[in-house]
N, C-alpha and C positions, 0 to 999 in steps of 0.2 A: 707201713710200706707204701710208697708212692703208687698211685694208680696210673694206668696207661694214658690218662688225659693230662697228667702233669709231668710224666717222665717218658720221653719218647726215645726210641732206639737211634743210634747204637748204644748198647749197654756194656758195662765192664765185664759182666758175667753172662754167658749165653751157652747154648749147646747146639749141636749140629742138627738134631731133629728126631732121628729114630730112637725108639725105646723098646725094651723087652716086651714081647707080647705075653699077656697072662695066659695060662694054660687054657682057660675057658674060651679065649678068643681063638687059639689054635684049634681047639676041638670044634668050635662052631664053624670055622672056615672049612675044616675037613668034612663036617656033616653037610655043608652047603655045596662045596665044589666037587668033592669026591663021592660021598655017599648019596647025595641028592635027597637027604632025609629031612631037611628043613628048607623053608623058603627065604627069600631075600629079606623080608621084613623081620624074621626071627634073627637072622645073622646081623642085620643092622642094629637091632636092639642090644645085642651083646657087645658089638663094637661101640655103640653110643655110650653104654655104661662104662666100658673100659677107658674111653676117651675122657669122660667126666672125672674118673678117678685119677688118670695120669695128669690131667690139668691141675687137679688139687695138689697132687704130689709135687709138681713143679712150682706151683705158687707157694706152697708151704716151705719149700727150700729157699724161697726168696728170689726166684727168677722173675724178671719182668717181661720176658718174651717166652711164650710157651708154644708147643706144637701139639698135634694130635698123636704124636709118637709113631705115625705111619701105621696105625692099627688096622686101617682098611687095605693095606698093601701087602703083597707077597714079596716084592722087590722094591728097593729104593728108586729104581729107574724104569724097569720094564712096564709096570702098571701105567705110568704116565705115558710112555712112548706108545704102548699098544693101543691107547685111546686116541692117538692122533690120527687124523685123516691121512691115508696113504701108508700106514704102518700095520704090520701083522706080526704077531708072535708065533713062532713055529717050534714044536718040540722035536728034538732029535736024540741021537744015541748018546753023545758025549758032551758034557758040560765044560765050561771054562775052567782051566786048571789054576788053582791057588796053591800055595805052599802047604801041602799036607791035606788038601781037600779039593773036591770038585763041585762047582756050582751046578745046580739043577740044569738039565739040558734044554733051556729055552733060548731061542735065537730070534733077534729082531730082523725082519725083512721089510724092505721098502717096495711096496707093490703099486704105488701111484704117486702123483704129485702131492707133496706134503702140505698140510694145513692144520690149523687149530680149530676144532669144532666148537660151536657155541654151547653144546651140551657136554663138554668134557667133564667127567665125573669129579675131578678134583676141585672144581669150582664149588660144588656142593660140599665137598669135604672141608674146604676152607670156611664156608658159611656156618657149618655146624660148629667147628672149633670156635669161631668168633662168638657164637651164641652162648658158650659155656665157660668163658674166661673173663676175669676182671682186669686182666693186663693185656699186653700186646700179643695178638695171635700172629704166629709166623708159619708159613708153609714152605717146605723145600721141594723142589722138583729137579730132575736131572738137567744139566746145562745142555746147550745145543751141540757141543762137541760129542756128547754121548751118542747122539743119533748117527753120527758119522763113524766114530771110532769103533763102536760096538757092532756095526753092521758090515759084514764081509762084502767085498766088492761084488762077488757073484750073487749076493742077495739083494742087490740094488737093481731093480728091474726096469724102471722107466727109461726109455731111450734118451730122454732129455738129460738124464743124470750121468750119462757117459761124459758129459762136460761137468766136471766137479764144481766149477764156478757157479753153474746153475743150481746145483744141489745146495751149495753154501748159501746162495742168495735166497732160496726157498726156506732154508732153515732159519735164516735171520728174520724173514717175513713171518714165518710160523710162530717163532718165539716172540716177536714184537706183538703179534695178535694175542698171544697168551698173556704177556705182561699187561696189556690193556684190559683183557678179560678179568684177570685177577684184581686189578685196580677197581674196575667197575663193580666187582663183587665185594669191595670194601677193604681189600688187602693193601696195607701200607708197608709191609715188611716181607719181601719175597727173597728166598734163597735159591740159588742155582748150584747144584752139586756138579762141579765141572772138574772131576778128578783126573782127567786125561792130560791136563797140563803137567801134573806130577808124574804120570806114567811116562810122558815123553822126556822126562829127565833121567830115566833109567837107561844105562848104557846098552843093555840087552834089547830093550824095546826100541831104542833109537837105531840099533843095528838091524833089527827086523824090518823097520820102516824103510831104511835105506836099501835093504835087499829087495824090497817090494817096488823100489823105484821112487819112493817118496822121501824128500828131504824133511827130517823131523823138525828142523828149525822153521822151515816154510810152513809146516802144518801147525806149529805153535802160533805163528803169526796169523794164519788164516782163522784158527779157532778164536784168537783174540778179536779179530775183526768181526766175525760173526756175532760174538757176544756184544761187542760195542754197538753194532747196528741193531741188535735185538732190543737193547735197553735204552737206546739214545733218546727216544721220544717219551720216556716215562715222566710223569708229573714230578714237580719238585718235592712233593711231600711223600714220595714213594722211595723207600730204601731198598737197594738190591745188594745182597750178600752173595759170596761164592765160597764153597768149601772145596778143599783139595786134600786128597789122601792117596795112598798107594794100594788100595784094596782092603776090604773088610768083610770077611765071610767066616762065621763061626770062629772068630779070633785069629784067622789066618790073613795072609796078604799076598800080593802079586809082585809089586814093583819096589824098587829102591833107587836111591840117588838124590843128591842135593838139588835144591830148586834153581840153581844157577842158570841152566839153559832157558828157563821159562820166566824167571822173576821179572825181568824188565817188561815183557809183554803183559804179564798178569797185572802188575802194578800200574803200568803207564799206558796201556793200549786198550784195555777192556772197558774202562769206565765204571768199574765196580766200586761200591762204597765201603763194604766190609768184607774182610778176608778171614776165613777159618782155615788154618793151615796145620796139618799134621806135624807134630814135633815131639813125639813120645819115644823115639828110638833113634839109633845111629843111622837107620835107613833114610831118615829125612835130611841128613847132612847138617852143616853148620848154620848159624844164624846170620852169617854175612850177607845173604841176599836181602835181608830186611833193610839194608842201606838204600835200596832202590825204591822203597816206599816213599812217595812224594810227601813233602810237608803239607799240612793242611788238615782237612776234615776226615780223610780216610782213616779207617780203624782196622787194625790187624789183631786177631786173637790166636796166638800160638797155642797149639794143642799139646801142652806139656802133660796133661792128665790122660792116661790111656784108657780106652774102652775095651781093650783086648784081654785084660786080666783084672781080677778083683783086688789085687794088692793096692792099697791106698797110698798115694804119694804123700810126702811130708811137706807141710806148709813152708818150713824153713828152706827146703830144697827148691820149692817153687819160687820163693823170693829170690834165691840166688840165680835161678834161671832168668828171671826178669831183670835182675841187675846186668846179666850178660846181654840180654836182648836190647837193653837200653843203650848199649854201646853202639848200636847200629840204627835204632829207630827211637824217636821221642817216646818216652814212657806214657806221655799224654795221649798217644795214638794207639796204645796197646790195650788189650783186655785179656780175658782168660776163658777158655772153653775146652772141653775134651777134644781129643784128636780126631774122633770120628763119631758116628752114631753107635748106639749100643746094639742095634739090630738092623743092619743094612738089608737083611732078608728076614722073613718071619721066623726062621730058625733061631736067630739071635746069637750073640757072642756067648762064650763059655764063662759067664759070670752070673751072679744071682741078682734078684731084684733089690736085695739089701745092699749089695755092692754098688749097683747103679745109683741108688739113693744117696749113699755115702759119697760117691763121686760128684754128684750134683751139689750136695751140701758143701763139698770142698771147693768147688768152683766159686760159689757165693762167698765163702769165708776168705778165699784168696783175694777176690775183688775188694772185699771190705778191708783186708789187711794192707793191701797195696795202694788202693785209690780212695779208701774211705767209704765205699759203698758201690752198689750195682749201678746206680744212675748218676755217678759223678763224672 
């Protein structure tokens, strides 16, 4: 298997980032955060061991980019956001409604001017991951649009941010500082989970934004500009990926609708290098938006393999889907990944660890069957 020094991303096979938390991690986090019966050092030791094991599992599957599975997080997004300067997470009565489930009632609030602190904990999370893998370490963080979309207008307190352009400018500067900090920590493969481009393709969500007085197409364009400005100064040897989905909590979802309203901005205005796009159900619409992927070095990984159920896709069916995708985008610019993470929150999706492993094995087998290898 090629090492990270000879095979650099993007790869033909990859995954979004989060992995199922072992029961011992869930119990240790409960004992630390709720019961107050163990200290931070004891919790970290349990998380460290789980990360080492999940890295081995990914490497044994044949993946050349691995993550820490987000073992140290409760949420895919709020842990990162809550550690930003100017952000505070508040617990309330009602959580965000998914189809058939409600998220835990945690709400982000902006209490001051935004900034990325030098001691953000995920810098150390990345460094630990890099110390225990033989291949490319990748970390995923929420994209800048998350900080705006997920924060209610009444929860944005600084007077300066009554001018949304100032808020967007501060978001771009905050994330640009984050990109530099991760690079300085050794990160060469950073992923932004910017799912709200996909949310803004949902007719119901578009109507909600319009009713609030916000043009959803204007918002898509603004989110694209913030992302562009956040990553524009990255060094040439740093790859930036973006993941899009329509919600992922205990195998449920929020949004639906084809990528058409956002595809041009996503592919041609953000400056992103690699795209992970949910494509495991009819809720994602057709493959036609892939025609807007510009020719060249950009890579798009359609998520034909679901993380929402344990049923394993058939390799022949996946090959047929790539035949269809190649009608709109060069097969040389495509790869394969699951449609989302396996555990966007610590509760995890309703699948088993064996299901997860078989899905990751299938990702690698698909890349080998279509392109001749993960690093081709």
